[in-house]
C-alpha positions as CSV (number, residue, x, y, z in Angstrom):
1,M,172.8,-14.4,3.6
2,E,175.9,-15.9,5.1
3,I,178.2,-14.5,7.7
4,D,182.0,-15.0,7.7
5,T,182.9,-16.7,10.9
6,A,186.6,-17.0,10.4
7,G,187.7,-14.1,8.3
8,A,189.0,-16.7,5.8
9,G,186.0,-17.9,3.9
10,E,184.5,-20.2,6.6
11,T,180.8,-19.2,6.8
12,V,177.8,-20.0,8.8
13,P,174.4,-19.3,7.1
14,L,172.2,-16.9,8.9
15,R,168.4,-17.5,8.4
16,P,166.8,-14.2,9.5
17,Q,165.4,-12.0,6.8
18,T,167.8,-10.1,4.6
19,E,166.2,-6.8,5.6
20,L,167.3,-7.2,9.2
21,L,170.9,-8.1,8.3
22,A,171.0,-5.2,5.9
23,A,169.7,-2.7,8.5
24,T,172.3,-0.1,9.5
25,G,173.2,1.4,12.9
26,R,174.3,4.9,13.6
27,T,177.8,4.1,12.5
28,G,176.6,3.1,9.0
29,H,177.5,-0.6,9.5
30,T,174.9,-3.2,8.7
31,V,173.9,-5.8,11.2
32,G,175.5,-8.5,9.1
33,A,178.8,-6.7,9.1
34,L,178.6,-6.1,12.8
35,V,178.1,-9.8,13.5
36,S,181.0,-10.7,11.2
37,A,183.3,-8.2,12.9
38,W,182.3,-9.5,16.3
39,L,182.9,-13.1,15.3
40,G,186.3,-12.2,14.0
41,S,187.4,-11.3,17.5
42,Y,187.2,-15.1,18.3
43,A,189.7,-16.0,15.6
44,E,191.8,-18.1,18.1
45,S,188.9,-20.5,18.8
46,A,187.0,-22.0,15.8
47,D,184.7,-23.9,18.1
48,T,183.7,-20.9,20.2
49,R,183.2,-18.8,17.1
50,A,181.0,-21.5,15.5
51,A,178.9,-21.9,18.7
52,Y,178.4,-18.1,19.1
53,A,177.5,-17.8,15.4
54,R,174.7,-20.4,15.9
55,D,173.6,-18.7,19.1
56,L,173.4,-15.2,17.6
57,R,171.7,-16.6,14.5
58,E,168.9,-17.9,16.7
59,Y,168.6,-14.6,18.5
60,L,168.4,-12.6,15.3
61,A,165.8,-15.1,14.0
62,W,163.8,-14.5,17.2
63,C,164.0,-10.7,16.6
64,T,162.8,-11.2,13.0
65,R,159.8,-13.3,14.0
66,R,158.7,-10.5,16.3
67,A,159.6,-7.6,14.0
68,L,162.1,-6.3,16.6
69,D,165.2,-4.3,15.7
70,P,168.1,-5.8,17.6
71,L,169.9,-2.5,17.6
72,A,167.0,-0.8,19.4
73,L,166.1,-3.3,22.1
74,R,166.2,-2.8,25.8
75,L,166.4,-5.1,28.8
76,P,162.7,-6.1,28.8
77,E,162.9,-7.6,25.3
78,V,166.2,-9.4,26.0
79,Q,164.7,-10.8,29.2
80,M,161.6,-12.0,27.2
81,Y,164.0,-13.9,24.9
82,A,165.7,-15.5,27.9
83,T,162.2,-16.5,29.3
84,E,161.3,-18.2,26.0
85,L,164.6,-20.1,26.0
86,A,163.6,-21.6,29.3
87,S,160.1,-22.7,28.2
88,V,160.1,-23.5,24.5
89,P,161.2,-27.1,23.5
90,H,164.0,-27.3,21.0
91,P,162.5,-28.1,17.6
92,R,164.9,-30.9,16.9
93,T,165.1,-32.7,20.3
94,G,161.8,-31.7,21.8
95,R,163.5,-31.0,25.1
96,V,163.8,-27.8,27.0
97,L,167.4,-26.4,26.8
98,A,169.7,-27.1,29.8
99,A,170.4,-24.1,32.1
100,S,174.1,-24.2,31.1
101,T,173.1,-24.0,27.4
102,R,170.7,-21.1,28.0
103,A,173.4,-19.3,29.9
104,R,175.8,-19.7,27.0
105,K,173.3,-18.4,24.5
106,L,172.6,-15.3,26.6
107,A,176.4,-14.9,27.1
108,A,176.7,-14.8,23.3
109,V,174.0,-12.2,22.9
110,S,175.6,-10.1,25.7
111,S,179.0,-10.4,24.1
112,W,177.7,-9.1,20.8
113,Y,176.1,-6.1,22.4
114,T,179.3,-5.4,24.4
115,F,181.1,-5.4,21.1
116,L,178.6,-2.9,19.7
117,V,179.0,-0.6,22.6
118,R,182.8,-0.6,22.1
119,A,182.3,0.0,18.4
120,G,180.2,3.1,19.1
121,V,177.0,1.5,17.7
122,L,175.1,1.5,21.0
123,D,175.4,3.4,24.2
124,A,174.6,0.5,26.5
125,N,174.4,-3.3,26.5
126,P,170.7,-4.3,26.9
127,A,171.7,-7.9,27.9
128,R,174.1,-6.9,30.6
129,D,171.6,-7.1,33.4
130,A,169.4,-9.9,32.0
131,A,168.8,-12.6,34.6
132,R,171.0,-15.6,33.8
133,P,169.9,-19.2,34.5
134,R,171.4,-20.7,37.7
135,Y,173.0,-24.1,37.6
136,D,175.6,-26.0,39.6
137,R,179.0,-25.4,38.0
138,G,180.4,-28.2,40.1
139,H,178.2,-30.7,38.2
140,S,179.3,-32.2,34.9
141,P,176.9,-34.3,32.8
142,T,179.9,-35.8,31.0
143,A,179.9,-39.6,31.2
144,S,183.2,-41.1,31.9
145,V,184.9,-44.6,31.6
146,S,187.1,-46.4,34.1
147,Q,190.7,-47.3,33.5
148,Q,189.8,-50.8,32.6
149,Q,187.1,-49.7,30.2
150,A,189.6,-47.2,28.6
151,A,192.1,-50.1,28.2
152,A,189.4,-52.2,26.5
153,M,188.6,-49.3,24.1
154,V,192.2,-49.0,23.1
155,S,192.4,-52.8,22.6
156,A,189.1,-52.8,20.6
157,T,190.3,-50.0,18.3
158,G,192.8,-52.1,16.4
159,Q,190.7,-55.3,16.1
160,R,189.0,-54.3,12.8
161,G,188.9,-51.5,10.4
162,H,186.3,-48.7,10.3
163,R,184.2,-47.4,7.5
164,T,185.5,-43.8,7.4
165,L,188.8,-44.1,9.3
166,G,191.1,-47.1,8.8
167,A,192.1,-49.2,11.8
168,E,195.5,-47.4,11.9
169,A,194.0,-43.9,11.9
170,A,191.4,-44.9,14.5
171,A,194.1,-46.2,16.8
172,V,195.9,-42.9,16.7
173,V,192.7,-40.9,17.3
174,V,191.8,-43.0,20.3
175,G,195.4,-42.8,21.5
176,L,195.4,-39.0,21.3
177,L,192.0,-38.8,23.1
178,I,192.8,-41.2,26.0
179,G,196.6,-41.1,26.1
180,L,197.0,-37.4,25.8
181,G,193.6,-36.1,26.8
182,L,193.2,-33.9,23.7
183,R,190.0,-32.1,22.8
184,V,188.3,-33.3,19.7
185,S,189.1,-29.9,18.1
186,E,192.8,-30.4,18.9
187,V,192.8,-33.8,17.2
188,C,191.1,-32.5,14.1
189,Q,193.4,-29.4,13.9
190,A,196.6,-31.4,14.4
191,R,199.0,-31.2,11.4
192,L,201.4,-33.7,10.0
193,S,204.1,-31.1,10.5
194,D,203.2,-31.0,14.3
195,L,205.0,-34.3,14.8
196,G,208.6,-33.8,15.8
197,Q,211.4,-34.9,18.1
198,R,212.7,-33.4,21.3
199,D,215.3,-34.8,23.7
200,G,215.2,-38.0,21.7
201,M,211.5,-38.3,22.2
202,R,208.7,-38.1,19.7
203,V,206.5,-35.1,20.4
204,L,203.3,-33.5,19.1
205,T,202.7,-29.7,19.0
206,V,199.1,-29.2,20.2
207,R,197.2,-26.0,19.5
208,M,194.7,-25.4,22.3
209,K,191.9,-23.0,23.2
210,G,192.8,-19.4,23.7
211,G,195.8,-19.6,21.4
212,K,197.9,-21.8,23.8
213,V,200.5,-24.1,22.3
214,R,201.8,-27.1,24.1
215,T,204.5,-29.6,23.2
216,R,203.2,-33.0,24.3
217,P,205.1,-36.3,24.3
218,V,204.0,-39.2,22.3
219,P,204.3,-42.0,25.0
220,A,206.2,-45.0,24.0
221,P,203.1,-47.3,23.9
222,L,201.6,-45.0,21.3
223,A,204.6,-45.0,19.0
224,P,203.7,-48.2,17.2
225,A,200.2,-46.9,16.4
226,F,201.7,-43.7,14.9
227,D,204.2,-45.8,12.9
228,A,201.5,-48.1,11.6
229,Y,199.3,-45.1,10.6
230,L,202.0,-43.1,9.0
231,A,203.0,-46.1,6.9
232,V,199.5,-46.2,5.3
233,R,198.4,-42.5,5.6
234,P,196.7,-41.6,2.3
235,A,198.6,-39.5,-0.1
236,S,197.0,-36.1,0.1
237,D,197.9,-32.4,-0.1
238,A,196.0,-31.9,3.2
239,E,198.1,-30.7,6.1
240,A,195.9,-32.5,8.7
241,L,197.6,-35.3,10.6
242,I,194.6,-37.5,10.7
243,L,193.0,-38.3,7.3
244,T,190.1,-40.5,6.4
245,L,190.4,-43.4,4.0
246,G,189.5,-41.0,1.2
247,G,192.3,-38.6,2.1
248,A,190.1,-35.8,3.7
249,P,190.9,-34.3,7.1
250,V,189.0,-36.0,9.9
251,N,186.1,-33.9,11.4
252,R,184.6,-33.8,14.9
253,H,181.5,-35.7,13.9
254,Q,183.6,-38.6,12.6
255,V,185.6,-38.6,15.9
256,Y,182.3,-38.6,17.9
257,R,181.0,-41.6,15.9
258,L,184.3,-43.4,16.3
259,V,184.4,-43.0,20.1
260,Q,180.8,-44.3,20.5
261,R,181.4,-47.2,18.2
262,I,184.6,-48.2,20.0
263,A,182.9,-47.8,23.4
264,A,180.1,-50.2,22.2
265,E,182.7,-52.7,21.0
266,A,184.5,-52.5,24.3
267,G,181.4,-53.3,26.2
268,V,181.0,-49.9,27.9
269,P,177.5,-49.4,29.2
270,T,175.4,-46.7,27.4
271,P,178.0,-46.1,24.7
272,K,175.9,-43.4,23.1
273,R,176.6,-41.2,26.1
274,I,180.4,-41.6,25.7
275,T,182.0,-38.6,23.9
276,P,185.5,-37.5,23.1
277,H,185.2,-35.2,26.2
278,S,184.7,-38.3,28.2
279,M,188.2,-39.3,27.3
280,R,189.6,-36.1,28.7
281,H,188.0,-36.9,32.0
282,T,189.4,-40.4,31.8
283,F,192.9,-39.1,31.1
284,N,192.7,-36.8,34.1
285,T,191.3,-39.5,36.4
286,I,194.0,-42.1,35.5
287,A,196.8,-39.5,35.7
288,R,195.6,-38.4,39.2
289,E,195.3,-42.0,40.4
290,R,198.8,-42.6,39.1
291,G,200.2,-39.7,41.1
292,A,200.4,-36.9,38.6
293,A,200.5,-33.5,40.2
294,L,197.6,-31.0,39.8
295,E,199.7,-28.4,38.0
296,D,201.0,-31.0,35.6
297,R,197.5,-32.2,34.8
298,R,196.3,-28.6,34.4
299,D,199.2,-27.9,32.0
300,A,198.6,-31.0,30.0
301,L,194.9,-30.4,29.6
302,G,195.4,-26.7,28.8
303,H,193.1,-25.5,31.5
304,S,193.2,-21.8,32.3
305,S,193.2,-22.5,36.1
306,A,193.7,-25.4,38.5
307,A,190.1,-24.9,39.6
308,I,188.9,-26.3,36.2
309,T,191.1,-29.4,36.6
310,Q,189.9,-29.8,40.2
311,L,186.3,-29.8,38.8
312,Y,187.3,-32.9,36.8
313,D,188.7,-34.4,40.0
314,H,185.5,-33.5,41.9
315,V,183.3,-35.3,39.4
316,A,185.4,-38.5,39.7
317,L,185.8,-38.4,43.4
318,S,182.2,-37.6,44.1
319,V,181.2,-41.0,42.6
320,T,184.0,-43.2,43.9
321,R,184.0,-41.8,47.4
322,D,180.3,-41.4,47.9
323,P,179.3,-42.9,51.3
324,A,176.7,-44.9,49.5
325,H,179.3,-47.5,48.8
326,L,180.0,-48.0,52.6
327,V,176.3,-48.1,53.4
328,A,175.6,-50.7,50.7
329,A,178.5,-52.9,51.8
330,A,177.2,-52.8,55.4
331,T,173.6,-53.6,54.5
332,S,174.1,-56.2,51.8
333,T,175.9,-58.9,53.9
334,S,174.5,-62.5,53.6
335,G,173.9,-62.7,57.3
336,P,172.2,-60.3,59.7
337,A,174.3,-57.4,60.9
338,E,175.6,-57.8,64.4
339,E,173.9,-55.8,67.1
340,P,176.2,-53.3,68.8
341,D,177.1,-53.8,72.4
342,Q,174.5,-52.5,74.8
343,D,176.8,-49.9,76.3
344,T,177.7,-48.5,72.8
345,R,174.1,-47.9,71.7
346,H,172.8,-44.4,71.6
347,P,170.2,-43.7,74.2
């Protein structure tokens, strides 16, 4: 059985037994229908909807393996699920899930149950009081690149074509990621009709998370890349701004592969750890170093609060301003360090 994740034909297959999805609650709605209705409340964010669909699919599969009715569970069973998430290796990677990933999966389950309470299916949310994994929200595992490495990536993009995206389309994608700090979803969702003019400047309308819409400038250095791409853009009925050589809209997986390939060509260390999100961090870091105000960077990145933007700042500053640089410089001189004057030594 499949569950509609978008309300418009976009589906994510659910693997639990058909009997579970066909089971009905006290309102007469099936579990499958209740999941689809809940996912429909995330219509403004396709990425969140898809992630939550996967998370709940895993939870329902867990219920099926243990012959548990998800509409009759209480806190102990949900906590047992949380415990398994922390101890069972992922079947594909073989690694135990990160605390932040486990917290998100439990948040998805809790969100579904909260929806069921509001819909009158349940009296209480059994996941509300489940212990959530603790993790440092001030830490980001995102690898970033320096200004010089970013410039090398931009330069490497136009040096040769790419198998899925032509050199012209690749240059625009990298320009949007680094030059505007767009999310990969925003790049993929951009439409040709989103390009326009304002105050004599070329602009791009960007649809962000949470239904936000921003008008972003296309900086002058990026204009030639746009002109070159638009001149060779494949003829297609697709509304997407970025098309592959075959005329299909670009997808997030193609953008991920492009970024890692360009990072490798530019000589960035461990290019497999570089992602489109790395480019957002790079955009923020360069903008901050060039004097952009916090509120301007927050608005450009579409963050809901300045605290999120400051987290990006913290990640960059915690590396560049770490006292380890000072200690290493003091202890790696060619000659022996000078002894301090006798009267300045600590007793």
